[in-house]
C-alpha positions as CSV (number, residue, x, y, z in Angstrom):
1,M,120.2,74.3,116.7
2,T,121.9,75.2,119.8
3,S,121.1,77.9,122.7
4,S,123.4,80.8,121.5
5,S,122.0,80.4,118.1
6,K,118.9,82.9,117.1
7,G,117.4,84.1,113.9
8,S,116.2,87.5,113.0
9,Y,112.8,87.0,112.1
10,T,110.4,84.4,110.9
11,R,108.4,84.5,107.8
12,L,104.9,83.2,107.4
13,C,102.1,82.9,104.4
14,I,99.1,83.3,106.6
15,Q,95.3,84.0,105.6
16,V,93.8,86.8,107.2
17,N,90.4,87.8,107.6
18,L,90.0,91.8,106.2
19,D,86.6,92.1,108.0
20,K,88.6,92.3,111.6
21,P,91.4,94.6,112.5
22,L,94.9,93.1,112.1
23,I,97.3,92.7,114.6
24,N,100.5,94.6,115.0
25,T,102.1,92.3,117.7
26,V,102.0,88.7,118.9
27,K,102.7,87.3,122.2
28,V,105.2,84.1,122.0
29,G,105.5,82.8,125.5
30,R,106.5,85.8,128.2
31,L,108.1,87.9,124.6
32,K,105.9,90.4,122.9
33,Q,107.0,90.2,118.9
34,K,105.8,92.8,116.7
35,V,104.3,91.3,113.1
36,M,105.1,93.2,110.2
37,Y,102.8,92.7,106.8
38,E,104.9,91.8,103.4
39,G,102.5,92.8,100.0
40,I,100.4,95.2,101.6
41,S,100.1,98.5,100.4
42,F,97.4,100.7,101.3
43,L,96.1,98.8,104.2
44,C,95.0,100.5,107.5
45,F,95.9,98.7,111.0
46,Y,93.2,101.3,112.5
47,C,90.4,99.4,110.8
48,G,91.7,96.5,108.9
49,R,90.2,97.5,105.5
50,L,92.1,98.2,102.0
51,G,92.3,100.9,100.1
52,H,93.6,104.1,102.8
53,K,96.3,104.3,105.4
């Protein structure tokens, strides 16, 4: 990969502990990247629990 080519996103499959709130950003080097979750409905990012938004 050359320094001039960049991807627009990276897709990861991870396990998360739903007893803790989910994160919405991750720091990569000096940059903060937004975390987007797929396949999750009725998930509250405030408390991290399923069943409401």
